[in-house]
Backbone as a chain_set.jsonl record, in Angstrom:
{"seq": "XXXXXXXXXXXXXXXXXXXXXXXXXXXXXXXXXXXXXXXXXXXXXXXXXXXXXXXXXXXXXXXXXXXXXXXXXXXXXXXXXX", "coords": {"N": [[27.225, -17.235, -12.014], [27.086, -14.143, -13.721], [29.487, -11.452, -13.877], [28.926, -8.424, -12.084], [28.65, -5.287, -13.376], [29.072, -1.864, -14.3], [29.003, -0.176, -17.229], [29.62, 2.641, -18.853], [28.828, 4.008, -21.868], [29.022, 6.261, -24.318], [27.256, 7.085, -27.189], [26.227, 8.663, -29.978], [24.534, 10.445, -28.521], [23.223, 8.777, -26.749], [23.253, 6.841, -23.771], [24.539, 3.872, -22.6], [23.97, 1.563, -20.071], [25.19, -1.128, -18.438], [23.959, -3.537, -16.398], [23.607, -6.3, -14.206], [20.984, -8.682, -14.803], [19.676, -9.875, -12.628], [20.155, -8.023, -10.573], [18.745, -5.816, -11.521], [16.106, -6.822, -11.522], [15.731, -7.357, -8.762], [16.014, -4.76, -7.741], [13.823, -3.445, -8.976], [11.713, -4.958, -7.913], [11.903, -4.464, -5.125], [11.539, -1.693, -5.2], [8.909, -1.532, -6.197], [7.492, -2.823, -4.136], [7.983, -1.039, -2.014], [6.716, 1.253, -3.008], [4.051, 0.361, -3.111], [3.476, -0.215, -0.381], [3.868, 2.326, 0.731], [1.863, 3.775, -0.572], [-0.485, 2.539, 0.394], [-0.247, 3.029, 3.178], [-0.232, 5.85, 3.19], [-2.777, 6.447, 2.071], [-4.362, 5.289, 4.041], [-3.831, 6.917, 6.281], [-4.832, 9.384, 5.356], [-7.592, 8.8, 4.844], [-8.405, 7.933, 7.393], [-7.971, 10.257, 8.91], [-9.769, 11.989, 7.627], [-12.282, 10.706, 8.143], [-12.23, 10.851, 10.927], [-12.338, 13.631, 11.398], [-14.806, 14.225, 10.151], [-16.424, 12.636, 11.762], [-16.202, 13.936, 14.22], [-17.529, 16.236, 13.626], [-20.036, 15.293, 13.362], [-21.022, 14.475, 10.971], [-21.14, 12.0, 9.9], [-23.162, 9.851, 10.498], [-23.895, 7.311, 9.678], [-21.815, 5.55, 10.038], [-21.731, 4.805, 12.71], [-24.13, 3.337, 12.948], [-23.535, 1.285, 11.152], [-21.351, -0.016, 12.387], [-22.642, -0.824, 14.723], [-24.485, -2.635, 13.642], [-22.742, -4.617, 12.7], [-21.612, -5.521, 15.121], [-23.911, -6.548, 16.317], [-24.527, -8.673, 14.544], [-22.264, -10.292, 14.911], [-22.567, -10.972, 17.621], [-24.968, -12.461, 17.489], [-24.109, -14.619, 15.93], [-22.295, -15.755, 17.669], [-24.004, -16.719, 19.634], [-25.361, -18.688, 18.208], [-23.313, -20.386, 17.267], [-21.513, -21.448, 19.607]], "CA": [[26.566, -15.954, -12.217], [27.986, -13.227, -14.404], [29.989, -10.331, -13.093], [28.092, -7.231, -12.095], [29.454, -4.132, -13.712], [28.413, -0.751, -14.969], [29.853, 0.305, -18.303], [28.996, 3.785, -19.499], [29.334, 4.136, -23.227], [28.25, 7.283, -25.024], [27.248, 6.969, -28.636], [25.142, 9.389, -30.632], [23.629, 11.045, -27.567], [22.613, 7.784, -25.877], [24.154, 6.23, -22.805], [24.193, 2.49, -22.29], [24.43, 1.123, -18.761], [25.052, -2.575, -18.339], [23.843, -4.031, -15.024], [23.108, -7.672, -14.271], [19.53, -8.826, -14.816], [19.226, -10.151, -11.262], [20.176, -6.785, -9.798], [17.639, -4.987, -12.012], [14.853, -7.411, -11.039], [15.658, -7.116, -7.318], [15.795, -3.326, -7.54], [12.441, -3.13, -9.344], [10.831, -5.615, -6.951], [11.919, -3.702, -3.873], [10.923, -0.39, -5.462], [7.463, -1.738, -6.297], [6.966, -3.098, -2.793], [8.022, 0.208, -1.24], [5.673, 2.131, -3.537], [2.761, -0.181, -2.689], [3.305, -0.015, 1.067], [3.724, 3.763, 0.957], [0.541, 4.188, -1.05], [-1.498, 2.039, 1.335], [-0.134, 3.769, 4.434], [-0.662, 7.231, 2.959], [-4.236, 6.47, 1.919], [-4.947, 4.982, 5.352], [-3.728, 8.121, 7.117], [-5.744, 10.407, 4.833], [-8.982, 8.384, 5.059], [-8.646, 7.938, 8.835], [-8.075, 11.658, 9.331], [-11.021, 12.517, 7.089], [-13.405, 10.161, 8.903], [-12.166, 11.38, 12.291], [-12.84, 15.008, 11.376], [-16.245, 14.178, 9.876], [-17.077, 12.068, 12.942], [-16.257, 14.978, 15.245], [-18.542, 17.206, 13.196], [-21.335, 14.631, 13.352], [-21.467, 14.389, 9.586], [-21.087, 10.61, 9.434], [-23.902, 9.01, 11.441], [-24.066, 5.946, 9.181], [-20.726, 4.69, 10.512], [-22.157, 4.263, 14.001], [-25.122, 2.288, 12.687], [-22.845, 0.189, 10.478], [-20.588, -0.74, 13.414], [-23.625, -1.459, 15.596], [-25.015, -3.803, 12.922], [-21.698, -5.653, 12.697], [-21.533, -6.069, 16.481], [-25.118, -7.355, 16.512], [-24.363, -9.906, 13.761], [-21.246, -11.113, 15.579], [-23.164, -11.507, 18.848], [-25.926, -13.505, 17.116], [-23.334, -15.784, 15.484], [-21.701, -16.389, 18.858], [-25.064, -17.468, 20.294], [-25.689, -19.85, 17.395], [-22.139, -21.269, 17.243], [-20.675, -21.097, 20.776]], "C": [[27.565, -14.986, -12.836], [28.411, -12.09, -13.479], [29.035, -9.154, -13.194], [28.989, -6.039, -12.383], [28.581, -3.078, -14.352], [29.403, -0.209, -15.99], [29.116, 1.428, -19.002], [29.64, 3.987, -20.858], [28.456, 5.146, -23.963], [28.383, 7.083, -26.521], [26.016, 7.662, -29.182], [24.106, 9.917, -29.647], [22.931, 10.073, -26.642], [23.669, 7.214, -24.945], [23.657, 4.833, -22.509], [24.787, 2.14, -20.939], [24.159, -0.366, -18.668], [25.068, -2.982, -16.877], [23.247, -5.428, -15.124], [21.584, -7.707, -14.158], [18.983, -9.056, -13.414], [19.16, -8.89, -10.413], [19.037, -5.851, -10.23], [16.307, -5.503, -11.481], [14.679, -7.158, -9.548], [15.354, -5.65, -7.024], [14.354, -2.942, -7.855], [11.433, -3.756, -8.382], [10.757, -4.823, -5.652], [11.294, -2.319, -4.042], [9.405, -0.49, -5.547], [6.823, -2.01, -4.953], [6.923, -1.827, -1.944], [6.925, 1.17, -1.701], [4.301, 1.665, -3.068], [2.481, 0.056, -1.217], [3.104, 1.466, 1.37], [2.362, 4.28, 0.536], [-0.551, 3.768, -0.075], [-1.444, 2.817, 2.647], [-0.602, 5.214, 4.283], [-2.168, 7.349, 2.835], [-4.93, 6.196, 3.248], [-4.934, 6.208, 6.257], [-4.734, 9.178, 6.65], [-7.201, 10.048, 5.118], [-9.326, 8.405, 6.554], [-8.818, 9.358, 9.349], [-9.392, 12.267, 8.857], [-12.228, 12.014, 7.88], [-13.401, 10.653, 10.344], [-12.748, 12.793, 12.339], [-14.347, 15.018, 11.124], [-17.018, 13.602, 11.054], [-17.216, 13.088, 14.058], [-17.311, 16.032, 14.908], [-19.95, 16.609, 13.194], [-21.882, 14.439, 11.954], [-21.522, 12.958, 9.064], [-21.85, 9.706, 10.402], [-24.043, 7.559, 10.979], [-22.963, 5.013, 9.668], [-21.111, 4.047, 11.843], [-23.175, 3.147, 13.837], [-24.482, 1.064, 12.054], [-22.073, -0.661, 11.489], [-21.541, -1.461, 14.357], [-24.215, -2.705, 14.941], [-23.994, -4.948, 12.908], [-21.586, -6.309, 14.067], [-22.73, -6.967, 16.76], [-25.017, -8.689, 15.772], [-23.368, -10.842, 14.433], [-21.824, -11.734, 16.846], [-24.171, -12.624, 18.543], [-25.198, -14.771, 16.686], [-22.715, -16.516, 16.672], [-22.751, -17.179, 19.641], [-25.397, -18.74, 19.537], [-24.554, -20.875, 17.428], [-21.221, -20.92, 18.408], [-19.283, -21.699, 20.737]], "O": [[28.751, -15.013, -12.509], [27.784, -11.814, -12.457], [28.42, -8.914, -14.233], [29.984, -5.823, -11.69], [27.502, -3.361, -14.874], [30.52, 0.172, -15.638], [28.106, 1.199, -19.666], [30.858, 4.122, -20.968], [27.274, 4.893, -24.196], [29.484, 6.931, -27.049], [24.888, 7.278, -28.871], [22.908, 9.839, -29.921], [22.117, 10.493, -25.82], [24.843, 7.121, -25.303], [22.481, 4.636, -22.201], [25.966, 2.39, -20.687], [23.018, -0.806, -18.805], [26.071, -2.796, -16.189], [22.465, -5.705, -16.034], [20.979, -6.862, -13.497], [17.947, -8.5, -13.05], [18.228, -8.707, -9.63], [18.437, -5.174, -9.394], [15.47, -4.716, -11.039], [13.592, -6.782, -9.11], [14.534, -5.34, -6.16], [13.728, -2.201, -7.097], [10.41, -3.145, -8.073], [9.67, -4.548, -5.144], [10.606, -1.828, -3.148], [8.695, 0.37, -5.027], [5.744, -1.498, -4.655], [5.945, -1.574, -1.241], [6.282, 1.824, -0.88], [3.474, 2.485, -2.669], [1.386, 0.477, -0.845], [2.252, 1.819, 2.186], [1.775, 5.125, 1.211], [-1.441, 4.557, 0.244], [-2.482, 3.221, 3.17], [-1.293, 5.739, 5.156], [-2.775, 8.244, 3.422], [-5.962, 6.795, 3.551], [-5.926, 6.498, 6.926], [-5.409, 9.797, 7.473], [-7.966, 10.893, 5.581], [-10.411, 8.844, 6.935], [-9.72, 9.626, 10.142], [-10.053, 12.982, 9.609], [-13.101, 12.802, 8.247], [-14.467, 10.853, 10.926], [-13.552, 13.111, 13.215], [-15.085, 15.734, 11.801], [-18.142, 14.026, 11.324], [-18.224, 13.109, 14.764], [-17.907, 16.639, 15.798], [-20.936, 17.331, 13.042], [-23.086, 14.258, 11.778], [-21.908, 12.727, 7.918], [-21.235, 8.871, 11.065], [-24.283, 6.672, 11.797], [-23.162, 3.799, 9.707], [-20.839, 2.867, 12.066], [-23.09, 2.123, 14.515], [-24.841, -0.067, 12.38], [-22.139, -1.889, 11.446], [-21.275, -2.596, 14.752], [-24.422, -3.718, 15.609], [-24.356, -6.11, 13.087], [-21.477, -7.532, 14.158], [-22.585, -8.026, 17.37], [-25.385, -9.727, 16.321], [-23.603, -12.048, 14.516], [-21.59, -12.913, 17.114], [-24.22, -13.623, 19.261], [-25.615, -15.875, 17.035], [-22.623, -17.743, 16.678], [-22.426, -18.199, 20.249], [-25.686, -19.766, 20.152], [-24.789, -22.072, 17.593], [-20.254, -20.18, 18.231], [-18.49, -21.481, 21.653]]}, "num_chains": 1, "name": "protein.A"}
């Protein structure tokens, strides 16, 4: 494996930074994973908070029916396939 080094070279207003390809790929992979996990967790917190507030206000009655339907389907399946 090649040596990892950073070489700053200024030429005509541009800066070149030389870093090994493996280090760049690992850095981008970890950054992408962190961004994805953060996005999912943030959206989960926002949606959960929104539904909780709407549920307390009674503005979301369809959720109760939806959950009741799922429970009913699961119970029927358990009777058919014990």
